[in-house]
N, C-alpha and C positions, 0 to 999 in steps of 0.2 A: 605314416601315410603310405598308401599303396604304391604311389609312383616312386618313392624311395626304395621300397623293396624290389620293385620291378627292375630298377636300374642298379641293383646290387650295392646300394649305399647302406653301410652299416653305422652303428653308433660311434665306432672308432675305425678309421681307415688309414692304411698306409698311403703316403703321398709321393712315393717313388716307384716308377715302373719303367721297364725296358721295352714294353710292348704288350706281352701277354703275361709277363712275370712281375709280381710285386716284390719290392726289395725292402727288407727290414731297415729301419732307420732309427737313429738316436737324436733326431732333430726335435725342435720345440713342438708343442701341441698347439694347433690352430683350431679354435672353436668357430664354427660357422653359425651365426645367428640370422634369423630371417627378419628383414626390415618390415615384413607384413604384420607380424605380431610380437616381435622381440624375443621369440623363443629360440632356444638352441636347437639346431637341426642335427648336427653331428660334429665329431672331432676328426681332425686329420693330423697325422704325424708328418711333420715337414721334413724336407730333404736335409741330410747332413752332408759333410764334404765327402765321406766315403761313398755314400749313395750316389752323389753327383758324379764322382769318378767312375763308378760302375756303369752309369747310364752313358757317359761319354765314351768309354771303352767299347761298350756294346754297339753304340752307334757307329763308331769307326770301323768295326769289323763288319757290321751289316752293310755299310756303304760299298764295300768291296764286291759284294754279291748283287746288291740291289741295282747298282749303276749298270751292270751287265744284263739285267733282265730287260727284254725288249719293251719299249715304251707302251705299245698297245697292251701287253700283259700287265704292266703296272696300272694302266687305265682300267683293266678288268677288275683289279682289286678295288679300285676306287668306286667302280660301278656297284660292286657288292656292298661297299660301305654305305652308299646312297640307299640301297634297299634296306640295310639295317637301320638307318636313320628314319626311313619311312615307317618301319615297324614300331620304332620307339618314339615317334614324333610327339604323341600326346604326352607321354610321361616325361620326356626330356623338356618339352615346352613348359610343363607344370613346374619342374625343378627350376628352370631358368626364372620363371615368374616368382616362385616362392623364395629362392635364395637371393635374387637380385632386386626384385620388387617391381619389375615392369609388368604391364597388363598381360593376362594370359594370351590374348590375341597377338600381342607383340612377341611373347615368348614362343608361341607356335610359329609365328612368322620368322623368327630367328632360326629355328630349326629348318624351316622350309628354305631359307637362304643357304643353309649348309647343303641341303639336297641339291639345290640349283647349282652351287659351285662344283659339286661332285659331277653332275651331268656335263657342265662346261669342261671340266678337266678330262672326262672320258673322251670327248671329242678332240680335245687338245692333244691327247696322247698320240694321235695320228697326224698331227699338224705342227710338229716342232721344226719348222722350216728354217733353213739357211738360204743364202743366195749364191748364184753362180755368176761370176764376173768374167769379162773378156780380158785376157792378158795382153800386154803390149809386146810380149816376146813370142816369137813363133814357136809352135810346138809345145805350148804351155797351157795349162788350164788352172783357173783360180776359182775357189769357192770358199764359203764359210760354213761352219757347223757349230752347234752348241753342245756343250758337255755339262753334266751336273757338277755342282760346286762341292758337295760333301754334306756336312751337317748344317742344317738351318735351325737357328735358335729362334723361338717364337715367345715373345713376352706380350701377353694380352691384358686388357683392362676389364674391370668389373661390368661395364655397361653393356658390352656384348660378350658375355662370358664364353660362348661357344662358336659363334659365327666367324669371328676374326681368326681364330685358330684354323678353322676349316678353309678360309680364303687362302691362307698360307700353306697349310699342310697338303691339301689336295693337289694344288699346283706343283709344289715341291716334290711330292711323291711321283707324279707322272713324269716330272723332269729328271727323275733318278736320284734325287736327294733323300736324305733321312732327316727326321725332325726331332727336336727336343723342345718341349713346351713347358713354359712356366705360366700357369694361369694366375689371375689375380688372387692374392691371399684373401680377398673379400668374398670370392665365389669359388672356393676350392672344390666343392662337391660337383660342380658342373664339369670340371676337368676330369675328375674321377669317373663320372658317368660316361663321358665320351670315350675314355680309355676302355671302360668295360664294354661299351657297345662294339668297338672295333676288334676286341679280343677274339671273338668267335670267328670273324671274317679272316683275321690274320692266321689263326690256328688252322682253319680249314684249307687255306691256300699255302701253308708252309712259308709264310713271309718271314724273312730272317729276323730274329730277335734283335731289337735295336733300331728298327725303322721308325718306330714311334715311341719316343721317350717322354716321360712325364716327370717333372720335378716341381713340387709345390713348396713354396716358401716365400719369404719376404724380400726386402730390398737386397739383402746379402746374396741371395741366390741369383738375382738378376745381375749383380756386380760380378759374380763368378763367370757368368755367361759373357758379359760384355768384354771382359778382359781375357777371355780364353782364345788363344790363337788357333785352337783346333776347330773353332766354329767360324767359318769364313763369312757367314751372313747372319746378322741379327735383325729380325723384324720386330720392332717394338711399337706398341700402341699405348698412348697415355698422355700425360700432361707435357707441355712444352718444357717445363723444368726437368722432368724425368728424361725427355728426349735429348736435351742438351748434355746430360750426364752420360747417357748411353752412347750418343753419337761421338762425344769426346773420347770416351774410352775405346770404342771400336776404331775411330779414326787414328788414334795414337798407335795402334798396331797395324794400321793400313788394311783393316778389314772393311767389309761392306755393311752399311746400316740402312735399313728400310724403315723410315720413321713416319708414323701416322699420329700426329699430335693434336694440339688444341684447335678449336674452331670458334670464330666469333661471327657467326653467319648472319647475313642480312637479306631481307626481301625488300626490293623497291616496288612500291605500289603506285603506278602511274594513274593520272586522271583518266586515261583511256583503258583502264583495267576492267575485266569482268569482276565486279565487286564480290559476287557470291563466291567465286573461285578464290579470289584473293583472301577473303576472310577465313574460309575453310582451310586453305593451305597455311595461312599464318597461325591459325589456332592449333592445328596438329603439330606444326613445326615447333611451336613454343612449349606445348605442354606434353607432347608425346614422350614416353619414358620419363616423365616428370622433369623434362628439360635436361636429361642426362645423356643425350646423344652428342657426339662430337659434331654432328650436323644440325643440332637443334637451332631453331631460329632465336637469335638473341636481340636483333635490331630490326625494326620496321621503319623504313624510310619512305614517308608518305607525302604525296604531292599536296601542297597547301590547299588546293581547291577542294579536295575530298578528305582532308585530314580529320575534321570533326565527325564526318559521317562514318569513316572507318573506325575511329576511336569509339564512337557510341555503339557500333555493331559488335566490336570486340568486347567491350564492357558487358554488354548483354549476354554474349556467348559465354564469357568467363563465369558469369553468375549461374549459368546452367550446368557447369561442370560438376560431375559426381566424383568425389575423392574417397577412396577406400580400398578395401582388400582387392588386389589386382587379380586374384583368382575368380572374383565375381565379375562376369563379363558385362554387368550393368554399369560398372564404374569406368570412368575415363582416365583417371590419374591415380597412380599408386604412390608408394613412399619413396623418399630418398634412400640411398644405400645405407647410411648410418647417421649417428648423431653428429659426427664431425662434419658431414655434408650439410646437416641442418644448421650448424653454427656458422658455416661459411655462407649459407644463404642469408641468415640473419645479419651477419656482418656486412654483406653486400648491400642489403636494403638500407642499413644505417649510413653507409658511405655514400650511397646515391642521394639520400635525403640531405646529407651534409653538403654535397656539391650543388644542391638546388633542385634535385629531381622531385617531381610531384607525382604521387601514386594515385592513379585513377581507379585502380583495383588494388586494395591493400593486401599485403602478405601477412604471414603469421604461421605459427605452429598450431596444429589441431590437437585437441585432447579429448578425452572422454571415451565412451565405448567404441571399440573398433580402431582406436588410435593409440593403443597402449604402448606401442613400440617407441613412440615419440619421434617418428621419422616422417610423419605426414605433414606437409606444408601446403599453404594456399598458393596456387599460381597467381602471380601479380603482374601488374602493368604500371610502368612509370613513364611519364613524359620527361624527356631528357634532351641534352644537347651533345653533338658529336665530340666536343672537346672535353667532356667529363672524363676524368681518369678511369672511373669505374666502367665506363662504356668501352674503354680500350681493352678491358680484361674479360676473359671467359670465366663465368661462374656456372658450375655444373648444377643448375637448379632452374626452376620455371620462373625466371624473371625476364620480362620482355620490355625493351626500351622503345619508345615511340619518338621518332625524329622527323622533322619537317624539311621539305625541299621545295625549290621553285623551278629549277631547270634540270633536264636529264644529266647535263654535265656535272651539276652540283651533286645530284644523287649518286652518280658513279664515283665521284671523289669521296663522298662520305662512305660509301660501300667499301672502297679500297683503303680508307684512312685508318686502318687498324693493323696491328702487327701480324695477325693471323690471315690465312688465305685458303680456307678449305672449301666451303660451299656458298653459293650465292644464287639469287633468283630475282627475276623481274616479272611483275604482273602487268601485262600490257597487250592491247590489241593493235598497237601502233607499230607497223613494220619497221619504220626507221629507228624507233627506240630499241626495238628488239635487236636489230642488226648492230647498232652502236654498242649495246651492252655485250654482245658476243664478239665484237671486233678486238683487235690488239689494243685499242684505246679504251676498252670496256673493262669488265670484271677481271681482276687479277687473281682469281681463285682457280683451283684445280677443277672445280665443278661449277658450271654456270647454267642455270635452268631458266626456262621461259614458261610462265603460266603453270608451274608446279612449285611446291615448296622447296626448302633447302635439304630436307631429309628424305629418306626412302630411296637411296640409290640402288639400281639394279646391278647384278653381278656381271652383266655383259660388258659394261664399260669399266675402264681403269678407275680405281677409287684412290683419291689422295689430294693433297693440296700443296700450296707454295708458302714462302716466307716462314713464319714460325710454326706452320703446320708440318714442316719437315721435308717436303719434296718427294716423299715416297709414293709409289703406286702399287696397289694390290688388286686382286680379283681379275677382272676381264681384260679385253683387248690383248695387247702384247705384254702385259705385266709379268707374264711367265719368264721373260728374258732375265729378270733380276735374279732368278734362282739358278741361273746357268752361267757358264763362262763361254765367251765367244772365241772362236779360233778360226783364223784365216789360213787356208791351205793352198799351196802352189805346187803343181805337179808338172815336171818336165818329162815329156814323152818323146823329145827329139833326140838327135844324135850329137848335139852340140850343147854348149853352155853359154848362151847369150845372157848378158847382165842387164838389169833394168837401167833406165835412163840413158841407154846407149853407151854405157861405160865399157871401155876396152881394157882388158888385163891379159895381155899376151905374154907368155914366157918363152 
């Protein structure tokens, strides 16, 4: 395929890089298969321990130089990375779609998100502000400043195989950190493509080797990172189970963990909602990326007065969905990532039925021409109750639960009554309901939206959630501070040494 050639993807690729140099490795062979058609795309040689150590050592050396490079100059490098992404947007978007399975439109949108975070980071490079405080002691000045941490380890998931890396890397780079990235072993070629794209930019600007390390591998490589005291910050995106393991390992060595974990996101649909907006937002939230977004809509909490109407409109809309090759822009829904995900989808459907769930749109695996990979499934809808155990869990698949409520207090309680706390939404034109939902007694999620769905966050705001979602924040706002260490400075320019709190220590 032309886009593979354009991105310098070969049939067999090294999976270890220190930035512009690829390192030979004796690691296992990871074969990448496309869920689109089940065909093998290419192979990657995973990182072995020697290669890992080479990347770590290069990163440590690079940090000594990179941290002293003025932040606006670091921002200029990121600006050029954005230009390189613009040039390669179509090809990288196609690779994302083909290797991961999301629609081409969403693949291109993911690359655009990378470009957007680059633009944000460029501006940020001139705004890494600290504060100046008044001292209680005469002849003293107090202020705070931020310094880079060192190596930032990035562990990303398959569902956003390139964007989440960029959220972390672009901010970390302008902050003066260096990065080591472990992409998902399910989408290794996307990681190699990104490394290839930045190589020309880094070489042209003589960026120190080691500022952008790449280590492809499975769980073992992630464990090396989590337990490595040379990596002060680990940013990990994935399941709650994975996050607990990473967070525990990093916490045991008193490192920092930025965790972006599972979501069990709900939309409350009020009787005062704009019905057309509510149905469209619910539809995309539930079936976009085949339900494989951490912000995908899992639960619809619908007022009893409009429950039947909303249900019927959704059933009609689901029957119009086109499922197939995500590179064909006429299709709405692509495949799940692999057959393990398909089995999880099937198991969840059976558990829901066992608990009493009634499917108003039946699920199932598609077969026949165009579905040879065995990864295409039917988006389905089940009428359920909040107390079902299966409703408490996140399933990375297009399964939507319909729940009924009477009062706004009840709806918010249902919304908050799950272990996860990533994204939430209310569809209403009632100002009182909106404000209650956004109040401290409302949604307990890190993201709370009004009259839009649960997915599709912009990079300008901090992204992340509470409870079992991990508490981390990435992307916009002041999320940059997690990549730096804060330092308070006090300067005495007087001719005496007064102590704080009025303490006297005369000799």
